[in-house]
PyMOL Python script that loads the backbone (N, CA, C, O; Angstrom):
from pymol import cmd

cmd.read_pdbstr("""\
ATOM      1  N   ASP A   1      53.036  15.387-179.084  1.00  0.00           N
ATOM      2  CA  ASP A   1      52.202  16.407-179.666  1.00  0.00           C
ATOM      3  C   ASP A   1      52.483  17.723-179.935  1.00  0.00           C
ATOM      4  O   ASP A   1      53.220  18.192-179.069  1.00  0.00           O
ATOM      5  N   TYR A   2      52.160  18.563-180.863  1.00  0.00           N
ATOM      6  CA  TYR A   2      52.627  20.016-180.500  1.00  0.00           C
ATOM      7  C   TYR A   2      52.018  20.758-179.828  1.00  0.00           C
ATOM      8  O   TYR A   2      52.531  21.783-179.379  1.00  0.00           O
ATOM      9  N   LYS A   3      50.832  20.425-179.612  1.00  0.00           N
ATOM     10  CA  LYS A   3      50.252  21.269-178.409  1.00  0.00           C
ATOM     11  C   LYS A   3      50.798  21.066-176.927  1.00  0.00           C
ATOM     12  O   LYS A   3      50.722  21.876-176.003  1.00  0.00           O
ATOM     13  N   GLY A   4      51.321  19.896-176.916  1.00  0.00           N
ATOM     14  CA  GLY A   4      51.807  19.504-175.694  1.00  0.00           C
ATOM     15  C   GLY A   4      53.187  20.265-175.404  1.00  0.00           C
ATOM     16  O   GLY A   4      53.513  20.710-174.303  1.00  0.00           O
ATOM     17  N   GLN A   5      54.050  20.349-176.752  1.00  0.00           N
ATOM     18  CA  GLN A   5      55.194  20.921-176.392  1.00  0.00           C
ATOM     19  C   GLN A   5      54.989  22.330-176.352  1.00  0.00           C
ATOM     20  O   GLN A   5      55.767  23.005-175.678  1.00  0.00           O
ATOM     21  N   LYS A   6      54.027  22.891-176.992  1.00  0.00           N
ATOM     22  CA  LYS A   6      53.829  24.257-176.436  1.00  0.00           C
ATOM     23  C   LYS A   6      53.253  24.444-175.248  1.00  0.00           C
ATOM     24  O   LYS A   6      53.167  25.593-174.814  1.00  0.00           O
ATOM     25  N   LEU A   7      52.827  23.512-174.617  1.00  0.00           N
ATOM     26  CA  LEU A   7      52.020  23.530-173.278  1.00  0.00           C
ATOM     27  C   LEU A   7      53.760  23.934-172.349  1.00  0.00           C
ATOM     28  O   LEU A   7      54.236  24.976-171.897  1.00  0.00           O
ATOM     29  N   ALA A   8      54.144  22.799-172.404  1.00  0.00           N
ATOM     30  CA  ALA A   8      55.601  22.542-171.569  1.00  0.00           C
ATOM     31  C   ALA A   8      56.283  23.580-171.712  1.00  0.00           C
ATOM     32  O   ALA A   8      56.695  24.046-170.649  1.00  0.00           O
ATOM     33  N   GLU A   9      56.643  24.282-172.897  1.00  0.00           N
ATOM     34  CA  GLU A   9      57.406  25.582-172.889  1.00  0.00           C
ATOM     35  C   GLU A   9      56.913  26.754-172.427  1.00  0.00           C
ATOM     36  O   GLU A   9      57.710  27.529-171.897  1.00  0.00           O
ATOM     37  N   GLN A  10      55.564  27.107-172.528  1.00  0.00           N
ATOM     38  CA  GLN A  10      54.921  28.040-171.622  1.00  0.00           C
ATOM     39  C   GLN A  10      55.087  27.888-170.074  1.00  0.00           C
ATOM     40  O   GLN A  10      55.263  28.929-169.441  1.00  0.00           O
ATOM     41  N   ILE A  11      55.052  26.812-169.464  1.00  0.00           N
ATOM     42  CA  ILE A  11      55.254  26.321-167.959  1.00  0.00           C
ATOM     43  C   ILE A  11      56.678  26.684-168.072  1.00  0.00           C
ATOM     44  O   ILE A  11      56.893  27.672-167.370  1.00  0.00           O
ATOM     45  N   PHE A  12      57.423  26.392-168.503  1.00  0.00           N
ATOM     46  CA  PHE A  12      59.080  26.101-168.610  1.00  0.00           C
ATOM     47  C   PHE A  12      58.993  27.879-168.293  1.00  0.00           C
ATOM     48  O   PHE A  12      59.428  28.340-167.238  1.00  0.00           O
ATOM     49  N   GLN A  13      58.411  28.695-169.302  1.00  0.00           N
ATOM     50  CA  GLN A  13      59.074  30.081-169.311  1.00  0.00           C
ATOM     51  C   GLN A  13      58.735  30.372-168.306  1.00  0.00           C
ATOM     52  O   GLN A  13      59.575  30.717-167.475  1.00  0.00           O
ATOM     53  N   GLY A  14      57.034  30.339-167.915  1.00  0.00           N
ATOM     54  CA  GLY A  14      56.310  31.169-166.895  1.00  0.00           C
ATOM     55  C   GLY A  14      57.099  30.893-165.367  1.00  0.00           C
ATOM     56  O   GLY A  14      57.161  31.848-164.593  1.00  0.00           O
ATOM     57  N   ILE A  15      57.589  29.803-165.035  1.00  0.00           N
ATOM     58  CA  ILE A  15      58.020  29.395-163.843  1.00  0.00           C
ATOM     59  C   ILE A  15      59.485  30.098-163.746  1.00  0.00           C
ATOM     60  O   ILE A  15      59.935  30.529-162.684  1.00  0.00           O
ATOM     61  N   ILE A  16      60.153  30.158-164.957  1.00  0.00           N
ATOM     62  CA  ILE A  16      61.752  30.734-164.729  1.00  0.00           C
ATOM     63  C   ILE A  16      61.263  32.352-164.687  1.00  0.00           C
ATOM     64  O   ILE A  16      61.756  33.044-163.796  1.00  0.00           O
ATOM     65  N   LEU A  17      60.698  32.720-165.242  1.00  0.00           N
ATOM     66  CA  LEU A  17      60.435  33.993-165.382  1.00  0.00           C
ATOM     67  C   LEU A  17      59.941  34.653-163.964  1.00  0.00           C
ATOM     68  O   LEU A  17      60.316  35.781-163.643  1.00  0.00           O
ATOM     69  N   VAL A  18      59.030  33.828-163.100  1.00  0.00           N
ATOM     70  CA  VAL A  18      58.206  34.202-161.936  1.00  0.00           C
ATOM     71  C   VAL A  18      59.449  34.217-160.810  1.00  0.00           C
ATOM     72  O   VAL A  18      59.675  35.095-159.977  1.00  0.00           O
ATOM     73  N   SER A  19      60.367  32.663-161.100  1.00  0.00           N
ATOM     74  CA  SER A  19      61.200  32.750-159.937  1.00  0.00           C
ATOM     75  C   SER A  19      62.296  33.985-160.364  1.00  0.00           C
ATOM     76  O   SER A  19      62.356  34.961-159.617  1.00  0.00           O
ATOM     77  N   ALA A  20      62.827  33.950-161.107  1.00  0.00           N
ATOM     78  CA  ALA A  20      63.669  35.262-161.265  1.00  0.00           C
ATOM     79  C   ALA A  20      63.122  36.606-160.887  1.00  0.00           C
ATOM     80  O   ALA A  20      63.999  37.406-160.561  1.00  0.00           O
ATOM     81  N   VAL A  21      62.131  36.966-160.857  1.00  0.00           N
ATOM     82  CA  VAL A  21      61.632  37.903-160.583  1.00  0.00           C
ATOM     83  C   VAL A  21      61.528  38.199-158.852  1.00  0.00           C
ATOM     84  O   VAL A  21      61.909  39.156-158.178  1.00  0.00           O
ATOM     85  N   ILE A  22      60.779  36.816-158.457  1.00  0.00           N
ATOM     86  CA  ILE A  22      61.021  36.821-157.066  1.00  0.00           C
ATOM     87  C   ILE A  22      62.198  36.584-156.137  1.00  0.00           C
ATOM     88  O   ILE A  22      62.120  36.753-154.920  1.00  0.00           O
ATOM     89  N   GLY A  23      63.326  36.172-156.790  1.00  0.00           N
ATOM     90  CA  GLY A  23      64.463  35.959-156.617  1.00  0.00           C
ATOM     91  C   GLY A  23      65.330  37.245-156.681  1.00  0.00           C
ATOM     92  O   GLY A  23      66.266  37.485-155.919  1.00  0.00           O
ATOM     93  N   PHE A  24      64.886  38.056-157.715  1.00  0.00           N
ATOM     94  CA  PHE A  24      65.349  39.247-157.667  1.00  0.00           C
ATOM     95  C   PHE A  24      64.819  40.127-156.383  1.00  0.00           C
ATOM     96  O   PHE A  24      65.596  40.531-155.517  1.00  0.00           O
ATOM     97  N   ILE A  25      63.811  40.304-156.370  1.00  0.00           N
ATOM     98  CA  ILE A  25      63.057  40.798-155.378  1.00  0.00           C
ATOM     99  C   ILE A  25      63.801  40.569-153.860  1.00  0.00           C
ATOM    100  O   ILE A  25      64.344  41.403-153.136  1.00  0.00           O
ATOM    101  N   TYR A  26      63.649  39.427-153.714  1.00  0.00           N
ATOM    102  CA  TYR A  26      64.102  39.104-152.430  1.00  0.00           C
ATOM    103  C   TYR A  26      65.719  39.363-152.118  1.00  0.00           C
ATOM    104  O   TYR A  26      66.208  39.600-151.013  1.00  0.00           O
ATOM    105  N   GLY A  27      66.419  39.252-153.403  1.00  0.00           N
ATOM    106  CA  GLY A  27      67.915  39.252-153.055  1.00  0.00           C
ATOM    107  C   GLY A  27      68.119  40.794-152.670  1.00  0.00           C
ATOM    108  O   GLY A  27      68.885  41.170-151.783  1.00  0.00           O
ATOM    109  N   TYR A  28      67.274  41.690-153.516  1.00  0.00           N
ATOM    110  CA  TYR A  28      67.508  43.164-153.376  1.00  0.00           C
ATOM    111  C   TYR A  28      67.170  43.550-151.812  1.00  0.00           C
ATOM    112  O   TYR A  28      67.865  44.274-151.099  1.00  0.00           O
ATOM    113  N   ILE A  29      66.047  42.956-151.478  1.00  0.00           N
ATOM    114  CA  ILE A  29      65.785  43.280-150.036  1.00  0.00           C
ATOM    115  C   ILE A  29      66.621  42.644-148.994  1.00  0.00           C
ATOM    116  O   ILE A  29      66.821  43.302-147.972  1.00  0.00           O
ATOM    117  N   THR A  30      67.114  41.520-149.093  1.00  0.00           N
ATOM    118  CA  THR A  30      68.076  40.876-148.193  1.00  0.00           C
ATOM    119  C   THR A  30      69.573  41.782-148.545  1.00  0.00           C
ATOM    120  O   THR A  30      70.476  42.007-147.740  1.00  0.00           O
ATOM    121  N   GLU A  31      69.526  42.097-149.625  1.00  0.00           N
ATOM    122  CA  GLU A  31      71.109  42.792-150.111  1.00  0.00           C
ATOM    123  C   GLU A  31      71.832  41.490-150.320  1.00  0.00           C
ATOM    124  O   GLU A  31      73.037  41.740-150.310  1.00  0.00           O
ATOM    125  N   GLN A  32      71.655  40.449-150.470  1.00  0.00           N
ATOM    126  CA  GLN A  32      72.409  39.076-150.702  1.00  0.00           C
ATOM    127  C   GLN A  32      72.066  38.354-151.731  1.00  0.00           C
ATOM    128  O   GLN A  32      71.097  37.595-151.742  1.00  0.00           O
ATOM    129  N   PHE A  33      73.238  38.641-153.140  1.00  0.00           N
ATOM    130  CA  PHE A  33      72.853  37.953-154.277  1.00  0.00           C
ATOM    131  C   PHE A  33      72.689  36.557-154.313  1.00  0.00           C
ATOM    132  O   PHE A  33      71.883  36.128-155.138  1.00  0.00           O
ATOM    133  N   GLY A  34      73.376  35.632-153.478  1.00  0.00           N
ATOM    134  CA  GLY A  34      72.964  34.382-153.525  1.00  0.00           C
ATOM    135  C   GLY A  34      71.949  33.678-153.389  1.00  0.00           C
ATOM    136  O   GLY A  34      71.707  32.533-153.772  1.00  0.00           O
ATOM    137  N   TRP A  35      70.908  34.965-152.396  1.00  0.00           N
ATOM    138  CA  TRP A  35      69.447  33.904-152.595  1.00  0.00           C
ATOM    139  C   TRP A  35      69.034  34.262-154.045  1.00  0.00           C
ATOM    140  O   TRP A  35      68.174  33.527-154.528  1.00  0.00           O
ATOM    141  N   THR A  36      69.499  35.262-154.813  1.00  0.00           N
ATOM    142  CA  THR A  36      68.649  35.445-156.047  1.00  0.00           C
ATOM    143  C   THR A  36      69.304  34.223-156.914  1.00  0.00           C
ATOM    144  O   THR A  36      68.632  33.800-157.855  1.00  0.00           O
ATOM    145  N   VAL A  37      70.207  33.806-156.727  1.00  0.00           N
ATOM    146  CA  VAL A  37      70.784  32.682-157.841  1.00  0.00           C
ATOM    147  C   VAL A  37      69.929  31.546-156.991  1.00  0.00           C
ATOM    148  O   VAL A  37      69.316  30.701-157.644  1.00  0.00           O
ATOM    149  N   TYR A  38      69.894  31.523-155.980  1.00  0.00           N
ATOM    150  CA  TYR A  38      69.375  29.958-154.998  1.00  0.00           C
ATOM    151  C   TYR A  38      67.871  29.956-155.752  1.00  0.00           C
ATOM    152  O   TYR A  38      67.582  29.025-156.504  1.00  0.00           O
ATOM    153  N   ILE A  39      66.815  31.196-155.473  1.00  0.00           N
ATOM    154  CA  ILE A  39      65.719  30.865-155.936  1.00  0.00           C
ATOM    155  C   ILE A  39      65.652  30.965-157.475  1.00  0.00           C
ATOM    156  O   ILE A  39      64.518  30.607-157.795  1.00  0.00           O
ATOM    157  N   VAL A  40      66.395  31.306-158.603  1.00  0.00           N
ATOM    158  CA  VAL A  40      66.535  31.169-159.464  1.00  0.00           C
ATOM    159  C   VAL A  40      66.537  29.358-159.966  1.00  0.00           C
ATOM    160  O   VAL A  40      65.760  28.749-160.700  1.00  0.00           O
ATOM    161  N   MET A  41      67.698  28.916-159.244  1.00  0.00           N
ATOM    162  CA  MET A  41      68.083  27.443-159.485  1.00  0.00           C
ATOM    163  C   MET A  41      67.214  26.716-159.057  1.00  0.00           C
ATOM    164  O   MET A  41      67.288  25.571-159.502  1.00  0.00           O
ATOM    165  N   ALA A  42      66.084  26.981-158.092  1.00  0.00           N
ATOM    166  CA  ALA A  42      64.939  26.318-157.640  1.00  0.00           C
ATOM    167  C   ALA A  42      63.895  26.224-158.546  1.00  0.00           C
ATOM    168  O   ALA A  42      63.292  25.195-158.847  1.00  0.00           O
ATOM    169  N   GLY A  43      63.658  27.652-159.082  1.00  0.00           N
ATOM    170  CA  GLY A  43      62.330  27.609-160.367  1.00  0.00           C
ATOM    171  C   GLY A  43      63.002  27.010-161.483  1.00  0.00           C
ATOM    172  O   GLY A  43      62.072  26.633-162.196  1.00  0.00           O
ATOM    173  N   PHE A  44      64.150  26.682-162.087  1.00  0.00           N
ATOM    174  CA  PHE A  44      64.653  25.860-163.073  1.00  0.00           C
ATOM    175  C   PHE A  44      64.712  24.752-162.786  1.00  0.00           C
ATOM    176  O   PHE A  44      64.741  23.912-163.685  1.00  0.00           O
ATOM    177  N   ALA A  45      64.759  24.273-161.098  1.00  0.00           N
ATOM    178  CA  ALA A  45      64.717  22.656-160.961  1.00  0.00           C
ATOM    179  C   ALA A  45      63.110  21.983-161.112  1.00  0.00           C
ATOM    180  O   ALA A  45      62.664  20.951-161.614  1.00  0.00           O
ATOM    181  N   LEU A  46      62.509  23.176-160.385  1.00  0.00           N
ATOM    182  CA  LEU A  46      61.094  22.981-160.598  1.00  0.00           C
ATOM    183  C   LEU A  46      60.400  22.546-161.793  1.00  0.00           C
ATOM    184  O   LEU A  46      59.671  21.583-162.029  1.00  0.00           O
ATOM    185  N   SER A  47      61.008  23.944-162.781  1.00  0.00           N
ATOM    186  CA  SER A  47      60.427  23.760-164.019  1.00  0.00           C
ATOM    187  C   SER A  47      61.136  22.084-164.977  1.00  0.00           C
ATOM    188  O   SER A  47      60.581  21.440-165.867  1.00  0.00           O
ATOM    189  N   CYS A  48      62.102  21.918-164.508  1.00  0.00           N
ATOM    190  CA  CYS A  48      62.901  21.092-165.177  1.00  0.00           C
ATOM    191  C   CYS A  48      61.991  19.522-164.748  1.00  0.00           C
ATOM    192  O   CYS A  48      61.832  18.514-165.436  1.00  0.00           O
ATOM    193  N   LEU A  49      61.603  19.777-163.606  1.00  0.00           N
ATOM    194  CA  LEU A  49      60.807  18.181-163.158  1.00  0.00           C
ATOM    195  C   LEU A  49      59.067  18.202-163.593  1.00  0.00           C
ATOM    196  O   LEU A  49      58.240  17.291-163.577  1.00  0.00           O
ATOM    197  N   LEU A  50      58.966  19.391-163.905  1.00  0.00           N
ATOM    198  CA  LEU A  50      57.289  19.600-164.566  1.00  0.00           C
ATOM    199  C   LEU A  50      57.756  19.686-166.116  1.00  0.00           C
ATOM    200  O   LEU A  50      56.724  19.451-166.745  1.00  0.00           O
ATOM    201  N   THR A  51      58.045  19.747-166.369  1.00  0.00           N
ATOM    202  CA  THR A  51      58.475  19.858-168.089  1.00  0.00           C
ATOM    203  C   THR A  51      59.115  18.657-168.603  1.00  0.00           C
ATOM    204  O   THR A  51      58.403  17.958-169.323  1.00  0.00           O
ATOM    205  N   LEU A  52      60.042  18.355-168.435  1.00  0.00           N
ATOM    206  CA  LEU A  52      61.024  17.400-168.740  1.00  0.00           C
ATOM    207  C   LEU A  52      60.546  15.728-169.029  1.00  0.00           C
ATOM    208  O   LEU A  52      60.884  15.078-170.019  1.00  0.00           O
ATOM    209  N   PRO A  53      59.699  15.246-167.925  1.00  0.00           N
ATOM    210  CA  PRO A  53      59.400  14.055-167.946  1.00  0.00           C
ATOM    211  C   PRO A  53      57.893  14.055-168.833  1.00  0.00           C
ATOM    212  O   PRO A  53      57.173  15.040-168.666  1.00  0.00           O
ATOM    213  N   PRO A  54      57.457  13.049-169.693  1.00  0.00           N
ATOM    214  CA  PRO A  54      56.629  13.079-170.538  1.00  0.00           C
ATOM    215  C   PRO A  54      55.427  12.275-169.790  1.00  0.00           C
ATOM    216  O   PRO A  54      55.253  11.057-169.808  1.00  0.00           O
ATOM    217  N   TRP A  55      54.606  13.305-169.096  1.00  0.00           N
ATOM    218  CA  TRP A  55      53.331  13.941-168.293  1.00  0.00           C
ATOM    219  C   TRP A  55      52.334  13.501-169.169  1.00  0.00           C
ATOM    220  O   TRP A  55      52.603  13.697-170.355  1.00  0.00           O
ATOM    221  N   PRO A  56      51.324  12.995-168.948  1.00  0.00           N
ATOM    222  CA  PRO A  56      50.010  12.651-169.673  1.00  0.00           C
ATOM    223  C   PRO A  56      49.351  13.991-170.070  1.00  0.00           C
ATOM    224  O   PRO A  56      48.643  14.035-171.076  1.00  0.00           O
ATOM    225  N   MET A  57      49.612  15.328-169.138  1.00  0.00           N
ATOM    226  CA  MET A  57      49.148  16.617-169.769  1.00  0.00           C
ATOM    227  C   MET A  57      49.421  16.865-171.132  1.00  0.00           C
ATOM    228  O   MET A  57      48.668  17.441-171.918  1.00  0.00           O
ATOM    229  N   TYR A  58      50.798  16.290-171.425  1.00  0.00           N
ATOM    230  CA  TYR A  58      51.413  16.605-172.337  1.00  0.00           C
ATOM    231  C   TYR A  58      51.070  15.868-173.643  1.00  0.00           C
ATOM    232  O   TYR A  58      51.339  16.288-174.769  1.00  0.00           O
ATOM    233  N   ARG A  59      50.429  14.690-173.345  1.00  0.00           N
ATOM    234  CA  ARG A  59      50.385  13.893-174.530  1.00  0.00           C
ATOM    235  C   ARG A  59      48.919  13.540-174.791  1.00  0.00           C
ATOM    236  O   ARG A  59      48.634  12.402-175.166  1.00  0.00           O
ATOM    237  N   ARG A  60      47.915  14.535-174.594  1.00  0.00           N
ATOM    238  CA  ARG A  60      46.655  14.761-174.990  1.00  0.00           C
ATOM    239  C   ARG A  60      46.089  14.424-176.402  1.00  0.00           C
ATOM    240  O   ARG A  60      45.112  13.693-176.558  1.00  0.00           O
ATOM    241  N   ASN A  61      46.847  15.071-177.520  1.00  0.00           N
ATOM    242  CA  ASN A  61      46.376  15.048-178.892  1.00  0.00           C
ATOM    243  C   ASN A  61      47.557  14.335-179.487  1.00  0.00           C
ATOM    244  O   ASN A  61      48.582  14.927-179.825  1.00  0.00           O
ATOM    245  N   PRO A  62      47.385  13.114-179.594  1.00  0.00           N
ATOM    246  CA  PRO A  62      48.848  12.504-180.161  1.00  0.00           C
ATOM    247  C   PRO A  62      48.818  12.645-181.743  1.00  0.00           C
ATOM    248  O   PRO A  62      47.706  12.687-182.269  1.00  0.00           O
ATOM    249  N   LEU A  63      49.738  12.707-182.393  1.00  0.00           N
ATOM    250  CA  LEU A  63      49.824  12.924-183.971  1.00  0.00           C
ATOM    251  C   LEU A  63      49.388  11.407-184.929  1.00  0.00           C
ATOM    252  O   LEU A  63      49.910  10.313-184.716  1.00  0.00           O
ATOM    253  N   LYS A  64      48.604  11.604-185.712  1.00  0.00           N
ATOM    254  CA  LYS A  64      48.570  10.427-186.258  1.00  0.00           C
ATOM    255  C   LYS A  64      49.171  10.780-187.759  1.00  0.00           C
ATOM    256  O   LYS A  64      49.076  11.590-188.680  1.00  0.00           O
ATOM    257  N   TRP A  65      50.136   9.098-187.163  1.00  0.00           N
ATOM    258  CA  TRP A  65      51.316   9.220-188.781  1.00  0.00           C
ATOM    259  C   TRP A  65      50.500   8.367-189.763  1.00  0.00           C
ATOM    260  O   TRP A  65      49.491   7.685-189.583  1.00  0.00           O
ATOM    261  N   LEU A  66      51.244   8.613-190.863  1.00  0.00           N
ATOM    262  CA  LEU A  66      50.711   7.952-191.951  1.00  0.00           C
ATOM    263  C   LEU A  66      51.379   6.547-192.365  1.00  0.00           C
ATOM    264  O   LEU A  66      52.601   6.494-192.504  1.00  0.00           O
ATOM    265  N   PRO A  67      50.544   5.371-192.569  1.00  0.00           N
ATOM    266  CA  PRO A  67      50.558   4.065-192.651  1.00  0.00           C
ATOM    267  C   PRO A  67      52.051   3.926-193.376  1.00  0.00           C
ATOM    268  O   PRO A  67      52.300   4.857-194.142  1.00  0.00           O
ATOM    269  N   VAL A  68      53.178   2.807-193.239  1.00  0.00           N
ATOM    270  CA  VAL A  68      54.076   2.564-193.636  1.00  0.00           C
ATOM    271  C   VAL A  68      53.827   2.039-195.280  1.00  0.00           C
ATOM    272  O   VAL A  68      53.182   1.029-195.558  1.00  0.00           O
ATOM    273  N   GLN A  69      54.519   3.003-196.358  1.00  0.00           N
ATOM    274  CA  GLN A  69      54.092   2.402-197.626  1.00  0.00           C
ATOM    275  C   GLN A  69      55.333   1.296-198.404  1.00  0.00           C
ATOM    276  O   GLN A  69      56.450   1.676-198.053  1.00  0.00           O
ATOM    277  N   ASP A  70      55.400   0.209-199.233  1.00  0.00           N
ATOM    278  CA  ASP A  70      56.530  -0.502-199.314  1.00  0.00           C
ATOM    279  C   ASP A  70      56.764   0.425-200.942  1.00  0.00           C
ATOM    280  O   ASP A  70      55.862   0.698-201.733  1.00  0.00           O
ATOM    281  N   SER A  71      58.093   0.728-201.072  1.00  0.00           N
ATOM    282  CA  SER A  71      58.704   1.582-202.017  1.00  0.00           C
ATOM    283  C   SER A  71      59.375   0.686-202.868  1.00  0.00           C
ATOM    284  O   SER A  71      60.225   1.134-203.637  1.00  0.00           O
ATOM    285  N   GLY A  72      59.077  -0.692-202.839  1.00  0.00           N
ATOM    286  CA  GLY A  72      60.061  -1.880-203.504  1.00  0.00           C
ATOM    287  C   GLY A  72      61.512  -1.673-204.116  1.00  0.00           C
ATOM    288  O   GLY A  72      62.103  -2.028-205.136  1.00  0.00           O
ATOM    289  N   MET A  73      61.775  -0.953-203.030  1.00  0.00           N
ATOM    290  CA  MET A  73      63.477  -0.856-203.007  1.00  0.00           C
ATOM    291  C   MET A  73      63.951  -2.341-202.364  1.00  0.00           C
ATOM    292  O   MET A  73      65.087  -2.754-202.595  1.00  0.00           O
ATOM    293  N   GLU A  74      63.210  -2.948-201.720  1.00  0.00           N
ATOM    294  CA  GLU A  74      63.937  -4.562-201.340  1.00  0.00           C
ATOM    295  C   GLU A  74      63.931  -5.265-202.140  1.00  0.00           C
ATOM    296  O   GLU A  74      64.466  -6.365-202.002  1.00  0.00           O
ATOM    297  N   GLU A  75      63.178  -4.807-203.550  1.00  0.00           N
ATOM    298  CA  GLU A  75      63.233  -6.362-204.316  1.00  0.00           C
ATOM    299  C   GLU A  75      64.658  -6.057-205.461  1.00  0.00           C
ATOM    300  O   GLU A  75      65.107  -6.784-206.347  1.00  0.00           O
ATOM    301  N   LYS A  76      65.018  -4.923-205.076  1.00  0.00           N
ATOM    302  CA  LYS A  76      66.361  -4.414-206.086  1.00  0.00           C
ATOM    303  C   LYS A  76      67.062  -5.291-205.322  1.00  0.00           C
ATOM    304  O   LYS A  76      66.950  -5.371-204.099  1.00  0.00           O
ATOM    305  N   LYS A  77      67.983  -6.137-206.186  1.00  0.00           N
ATOM    306  CA  LYS A  77      69.613  -6.936-205.665  1.00  0.00           C
ATOM    307  C   LYS A  77      70.568  -5.599-205.729  1.00  0.00           C
ATOM    308  O   LYS A  77      70.357  -4.503-206.250  1.00  0.00           O
ATOM    309  N   ALA A  78      71.734  -6.121-204.979  1.00  0.00           N
ATOM    310  CA  ALA A  78      72.747  -5.456-205.205  1.00  0.00           C
ATOM    311  C   ALA A  78      73.570  -5.568-206.375  1.00  0.00           C
ATOM    312  O   ALA A  78      74.368  -4.751-206.835  1.00  0.00           O
ATOM    313  N   ALA A  79      73.167  -7.003-206.888  1.00  0.00           N
ATOM    314  CA  ALA A  79      74.066  -7.266-208.348  1.00  0.00           C
ATOM    315  C   ALA A  79      73.296  -6.701-209.278  1.00  0.00           C
ATOM    316  O   ALA A  79      73.876  -6.688-210.364  1.00  0.00           O
ATOM    317  N   ASP A  80      71.975  -6.114-209.312  1.00  0.00           N
ATOM    318  CA  ASP A  80      71.444  -5.465-210.367  1.00  0.00           C
ATOM    319  C   ASP A  80      71.510  -4.276-210.648  1.00  0.00           C
ATOM    320  O   ASP A  80      71.020  -3.804-211.674  1.00  0.00           O
ATOM    321  N   ARG A  81      72.297  -3.437-209.534  1.00  0.00           N
ATOM    322  CA  ARG A  81      72.716  -2.151-209.650  1.00  0.00           C
ATOM    323  C   ARG A  81      74.142  -2.016-210.557  1.00  0.00           C
ATOM    324  O   ARG A  81      75.081  -2.808-210.633  1.00  0.00           O
ATOM    325  N   LYS A  82      73.999  -1.095-211.019  1.00  0.00           N
ATOM    326  CA  LYS A  82      75.398  -0.737-211.838  1.00  0.00           C
ATOM    327  C   LYS A  82      76.266   0.095-211.060  1.00  0.00           C
ATOM    328  O   LYS A  82      75.925   1.195-210.624  1.00  0.00           O
ATOM    329  N   PRO A  83      77.609  -0.533-210.851  1.00  0.00           N
ATOM    330  CA  PRO A  83      78.696   0.298-210.171  1.00  0.00           C
ATOM    331  C   PRO A  83      78.868   1.649-210.525  1.00  0.00           C
ATOM    332  O   PRO A  83      78.945   1.743-211.750  1.00  0.00           O
ATOM    333  N   LYS A  84      78.953   2.656-209.991  1.00  0.00           N
ATOM    334  CA  LYS A  84      79.160   4.169-210.245  1.00  0.00           C
ATOM    335  C   LYS A  84      80.200   4.172-210.849  1.00  0.00           C
ATOM    336  O   LYS A  84      80.769   3.177-210.401  1.00  0.00           O
ATOM    337  N   ARG A  85      81.023   4.741-211.768  1.00  0.00           N
ATOM    338  CA  ARG A  85      82.440   5.102-212.209  1.00  0.00           C
ATOM    339  C   ARG A  85      82.614   6.317-211.835  1.00  0.00           C
ATOM    340  O   ARG A  85      81.708   7.150-211.825  1.00  0.00           O
ATOM    341  N   HIS A  86      83.931   6.562-211.450  1.00  0.00           N
ATOM    342  CA  HIS A  86      84.481   7.914-211.186  1.00  0.00           C
ATOM    343  C   HIS A  86      85.148   8.650-212.337  1.00  0.00           C
ATOM    344  O   HIS A  86      85.869   7.919-213.015  1.00  0.00           O
ATOM    345  N   ALA A  87      85.100   9.593-212.621  1.00  0.00           N
ATOM    346  CA  ALA A  87      85.871  10.284-213.471  1.00  0.00           C
ATOM    347  C   ALA A  87      87.204  10.533-213.259  1.00  0.00           C
ATOM    348  O   ALA A  87      87.443  11.074-212.180  1.00  0.00           O
ATOM    349  N   LYS A  88      88.028  10.328-213.882  1.00  0.00           N
ATOM    350  CA  LYS A  88      89.648  10.274-213.968  1.00  0.00           C
ATOM    351  C   LYS A  88      89.967  11.868-214.142  1.00  0.00           C
ATOM    352  O   LYS A  88      89.642  12.449-215.178  1.00  0.00           O
ATOM    353  N   SER A  89      90.604  12.518-213.097  1.00  0.00           N
ATOM    354  CA  SER A  89      91.333  13.819-213.012  1.00  0.00           C
ATOM    355  C   SER A  89      92.189  14.080-214.109  1.00  0.00           C
ATOM    356  O   SER A  89      92.842  15.123-214.147  1.00  0.00           O
TER     357      SER A  89
END
""", "prot")
cmd.dss("prot")
cmd.show_as("cartoon", "prot")
cmd.util.cbc("prot")
cmd.orient("prot")
């Protein structure tokens, strides 16, 4: 559902933003860029774990689909159709 997609996107962006800020601060304090990258990658992995699977919290508002309608196309046979003619160049 659309509300679940919005929630998943907000959670994903929030975790990435928080982990980037924490990673930058920690990397700046320790003067190690590697720690910044590790913390951001851990945030990305956590956000993927929380948002990619179809958790029940994302499926609270299911969409109501219209019923299938018979269009009558099945009744036409291939022999009833006129073949298309191509214009000669």
